[in-house]
C-alpha positions in Angstrom: 2.9 15.9 0.6 -0.5 15.4 -0.8 -2.3 15.7 2.5 -0.5 19.0 3.2 -1.6 20.5 -0.1 -5.2 19.2 -0.2 -7.8 21.2 1.7 -11.3 20.0 1.8 -12.8 22.3 4.4 -16.3 22.7 3.1 -17.6 19.8 5.3 -16.1 20.1 8.8 -16.3 16.3 9.5 -14.3 15.6 6.3 -11.8 18.3 7.3 -11.4 16.8 10.7 -11.0 13.3 9.4 -8.4 14.2 6.9 -6.5 16.2 9.5 -6.4 13.3 11.9 -5.8 10.5 9.5 -3.8 12.1 6.7 -5.7 9.9 4.2 -5.5 9.9 0.5 -7.1 7.6 -2.1 -5.0 5.6 -4.4 -6.2 3.5 -7.3 -5.3 2.2 -10.7 -6.7 4.3 -13.6 -6.7 2.5 -16.9 -6.4 -1.0 -15.4 -8.9 -2.4 -17.9 -6.8 -0.9 -20.7 -3.7 -2.5 -19.4 -5.4 -5.8 -19.4 -6.6 -5.3 -22.9 -3.2 -4.3 -24.2 -1.7 -7.4 -22.4 -4.4 -9.7 -23.7 -5.7 -10.5 -20.2 -9.4 -11.1 -19.7 -10.8 -8.9 -16.9 -11.4 -11.1 -13.9 -9.4 -14.0 -15.2 -7.0 -15.8 -12.8 -4.1 -14.2 -14.7 -5.5 -10.6 -14.3 -6.2 -11.3 -10.6 -2.6 -12.5 -10.2 -1.4 -9.2 -11.8 -3.8 -7.1 -9.7 -2.7 -8.8 -6.4 0.9 -8.2 -7.1 0.4 -4.6 -8.3 -1.7 -3.5 -5.3 0.7 -5.4 -2.9 3.5 -3.3 -4.3 1.5 -0.1 -4.1 0.7 -0.9 -0.5 4.3 -1.8 0.4 5.8 1.4 -1.0 3.2 3.7 0.3 3.6 2.2 3.8 7.4 2.6 3.4 6.9 6.3 2.6 4.3 6.9 5.3 6.7 5.3 7.8 9.5 7.6 6.6 7.3 10.7 6.9 6.2 9.7 10.4 9.8 9.2 11.4 10.9 12.6 9.9 8.0 14.5 11.4 7.8 12.5 14.6 4.0 12.3 14.0 1.6 9.4 13.5 -2.0 9.3 12.4 -4.7 9.6 15.1 -5.1 6.5 17.2 -2.2 4.7 15.5 -1.3 3.0 18.7 -4.7 1.2 18.6 -4.3 0.0 15.1 -3.3 -3.3 13.6 -0.3 -1.4 12.1 1.0 -0.6 15.6 0.6 -4.2 16.8 2.1 -5.6 13.6 -0.9 -7.8 12.9 -1.6 -5.9 9.7 1.5 -7.3 8.2 0.9 -11.0 9.0 -0.8 -11.9 5.6 2.2 -10.5 3.7 4.8 -12.2 6.0 3.0 -15.5 5.9 1.5 -15.4 2.4 2.9 -16.0 -1.0 2.9 -12.8 -3.1 4.9 -13.9 -6.1 3.5 -14.1 -9.6 1.9 -17.4 -10.6 1.5 -16.9 -14.3 4.3 -16.5 -16.9 2.9 -13.3 -18.4 2.7 -11.7 -14.9 6.2 -12.9 -14.1 7.4 -11.3 -17.3 5.6 -8.0 -16.5 7.3 -7.8 -13.1 10.6 -9.3 -14.0 12.6 -6.1 -13.4 10.7 -5.1 -10.3 11.8 -6.1 -6.8 8.9 -7.8 -5.2 9.1 -7.6 -1.4 9.9 -10.8 0.4 8.5 -12.0 3.7 11.7 -10.6 5.2 11.1 -7.2 3.6 7.6 -7.1 5.1 8.9 -8.2 8.5 11.4 -5.3 8.4 8.7 -2.9 7.4 6.5 -4.2 10.2 9.3 -3.6 12.7 9.9 -0.1 11.4 6.2 0.8 11.6 6.0 -0.6 15.1 9.0 1.6 16.1 8.2 4.9 14.2 4.6 4.6 13.1 2.8 5.7 10.0 1.9 9.3 9.0 
């Protein structure tokens, strides 16, 4: 796992934070290039629609994996029990919101990708409340 292989021990506070939280940074390199290749203006409603779906998917699948690791290792991040993940509140916007593409071009881009439903998010919430997040 990335957090197992990454060692930033030059600054003790960073080392301690990483050890307790198991954090990694994720982003989207080349997003502007993707927009250009797909004839989307950066910041347009269409590009925002794509970005919302893309990062929602990234969020969903990383939470799924983190939950699986927590279950396998029987270990959660520091103070998990005090978090909105533990209470389930974090998931409300995904369970109650509409995260389906609004624009035809965005629908076409994601046509072969399963977009999690409210039921999928509710199941993930329940799994996280039960087994936590790494």
